[in-house]
C-alpha positions in Angstrom: 14.0 -44.3 8.3 12.9 -47.0 10.8 14.7 -45.1 13.6 12.5 -42.1 13.0 9.4 -44.3 13.1 10.5 -45.9 16.4 11.2 -42.4 17.9 7.7 -41.2 16.8 6.1 -44.3 18.2 7.6 -43.7 21.6 6.4 -40.1 21.6 2.9 -41.2 20.6 2.8 -43.9 23.3 3.8 -41.4 25.9 0.8 -39.3 24.8 -1.5 -42.4 25.3 -1.8 -43.3 21.6 -2.0 -47.0 21.0 0.4 -47.9 18.1 0.0 -51.2 16.3 2.7 -52.6 14.0 1.4 -55.1 11.5 0.3 -55.6 7.9 -3.0 -53.8 7.0 -3.5 -56.6 4.5 -3.7 -59.1 7.4 -7.5 -59.4 7.7 -7.5 -61.7 10.7 -5.1 -59.3 12.6 -7.4 -56.3 11.8 -10.5 -58.3 12.9 -8.9 -59.3 16.2 -7.7 -55.8 16.9 -11.2 -54.4 16.3 -12.8 -57.2 18.3 -10.5 -56.5 21.3 -10.3 -52.7 21.2 -13.3 -50.4 20.8 -11.3 -47.9 18.7 -12.9 -44.4 18.5 -10.2 -43.2 16.0 -7.8 -44.9 13.6 -4.8 -43.0 12.2 -3.6 -44.6 9.0 0.0 -43.9 8.4 1.0 -47.1 6.5 2.4 -46.8 3.0 5.0 -48.3 0.8 7.4 -45.5 0.0 9.4 -45.0 -3.2 8.2 -43.8 -6.5 11.0 -45.5 -8.4 10.2 -48.9 -6.8 6.5 -48.4 -7.5 7.3 -47.7 -11.2 9.3 -51.0 -11.4 6.8 -53.0 -9.3 3.4 -51.4 -9.4 1.6 -54.5 -8.1 3.5 -54.3 -4.8 2.5 -50.6 -4.5 -1.1 -51.4 -5.2 -1.1 -54.3 -2.7 0.5 -52.2 0.1 -1.1 -48.7 -0.5 -4.4 -49.4 -2.1 -5.6 -52.9 -1.1 -4.3 -52.3 2.4 -6.3 -49.1 2.7 -9.4 -50.8 1.5 -8.9 -53.6 4.1 -8.6 -51.0 6.8 -11.7 -49.2 5.6 -13.6 -52.6 5.7 -12.5 -53.3 9.2 -13.5 -49.9 10.4 -16.9 -50.2 8.6 -17.6 -53.5 10.4 -16.5 -52.2 13.8 -18.7 -51.3 16.7 -18.3 -48.5 17.5 -17.4 -47.3 14.1 -14.2 -45.3 14.4 -13.3 -42.1 12.7 -10.4 -42.4 10.3 -7.5 -40.1 9.7 -5.6 -40.9 6.6 -2.3 -39.2 6.6 -0.2 -41.1 4.1 -0.4 -42.2 0.5 3.4 -42.5 0.3 5.1 -40.4 -2.3 
């Protein structure tokens, strides 16, 4: 539910956590973020939810959940300093 996401984002921001909304398959966005902010940690919560939809459209699931994760790993690998990664979501 997007409303839950927004409520959690507000809680995280009050605790000093920088939340970025974007597509982890957007390489230029990731590069710009890592160029601008010397992240020490990255919490990866992005995922396309829905087992039924993934069964009907597996390429969409792979693009969002697998390719996106690889893009994020590559951005972290190239960053200086190299951040620690917390991966807390693989969807359903």
